[in-house]
C-alpha positions in Angstrom: -54.4 11.1 -46.3 -54.9 10.2 -50.0 -58.0 11.3 -52.0 -58.6 9.5 -55.3 -59.4 12.0 -58.1 -62.1 11.2 -60.5 -59.7 10.3 -63.3 -58.0 6.9 -63.0 -54.4 7.3 -62.2 -54.9 10.6 -60.4 -54.5 11.2 -56.7 -54.3 14.0 -54.2 -52.0 13.5 -51.2 -52.5 15.7 -48.1 -49.8 16.0 -45.5 -49.9 17.8 -42.2 -46.5 18.3 -40.6 -44.7 20.8 -38.4 -44.0 23.9 -40.5 -40.3 23.3 -40.9 -40.9 19.7 -42.2 -43.6 20.8 -44.5 -41.4 23.5 -45.9 -38.6 21.0 -46.5 -41.0 18.6 -48.3 -42.3 21.4 -50.5 -38.8 22.6 -51.4 -37.9 19.1 -52.5 -40.9 18.8 -54.8 -39.5 20.7 -57.9 -36.3 18.6 -58.1 -38.4 15.8 -59.6 -40.0 18.0 -62.3 -39.3 20.1 -65.4 -41.3 23.0 -66.8 -41.9 24.2 -63.3 -43.9 27.4 -62.8 -45.1 29.0 -59.5 -48.7 29.8 -58.7 -50.4 31.1 -55.6 -52.2 28.7 -53.3 -55.3 29.3 -51.2 -56.7 26.6 -48.8 -59.7 27.6 -46.8 -58.9 31.3 -47.2 -55.2 30.8 -46.0 -52.7 31.9 -48.6 -49.5 30.1 -49.4 -47.2 29.0 -52.2 -47.8 26.6 -55.0 -46.1 25.2 -58.1 -47.0 23.0 -61.1 -44.7 21.1 -63.3 -44.3 18.0 -65.6 -42.7 14.8 -64.3 -41.8 11.4 -65.6 -43.9 10.2 -68.5 -45.4 13.7 -69.0 -47.5 13.4 -65.8 -48.7 16.7 -64.3 -47.7 17.4 -60.7 -48.9 20.2 -58.5 -48.1 21.1 -55.0 -49.5 23.7 -52.6 -48.1 24.7 -49.1 -50.1 26.6 -46.6 -49.1 27.3 -43.0 -51.7 27.4 -40.2 -50.7 27.5 -36.6 -47.7 25.2 -35.9 -48.4 23.1 -38.9 -47.8 23.2 -42.6 -50.2 21.6 -45.0 -48.8 20.2 -48.2 -51.3 19.1 -50.9 -49.8 17.2 -53.8 -51.8 16.5 -57.0 -50.7 14.0 -59.6 -52.5 13.1 -62.9 -51.5 11.3 -66.1 -50.3 13.1 -69.1 -53.5 12.5 -71.1 -55.5 14.6 -68.5 -54.7 18.0 -70.1 -58.2 19.5 -69.3 -56.9 22.2 -66.9 -56.5 20.0 -63.8 -54.7 22.7 -61.9 -57.7 25.0 -62.2 -60.0 22.3 -61.0 -57.7 21.7 -58.0 -57.4 25.4 -57.2 -61.1 25.8 -57.3 -61.6 22.7 -55.0 -58.9 24.0 -52.5 -60.7 27.3 -52.2 -63.9 25.6 -51.0 -62.1 23.8 -48.1 -62.8 25.2 -44.6 -60.8 24.7 -41.4 -62.8 22.8 -38.8 -60.4 22.9 -35.9 -57.9 25.5 -34.7 -54.3 25.3 -36.1 
């Protein structure tokens, strides 16, 4: 699933995969970035891992991983370098509002 963010050139990609696949995708994410720093992730009350970094052209990349049942949910956020108005805080606030609608 891809959600278009309100700023042109920004996007949120959401993947649901078996936990082992989601973990592998998440571990690969920082290899494409520099200035990487960790941050906690919360999606619908479920806690997980997160990171944010800078990629090609100065674009801001962020990823969150939360496990629920047999699945891992990876949320990737990308925005252009000129969007420096705390996008990671906006994303974190949005993810906290999400609610699970089905088991697992």
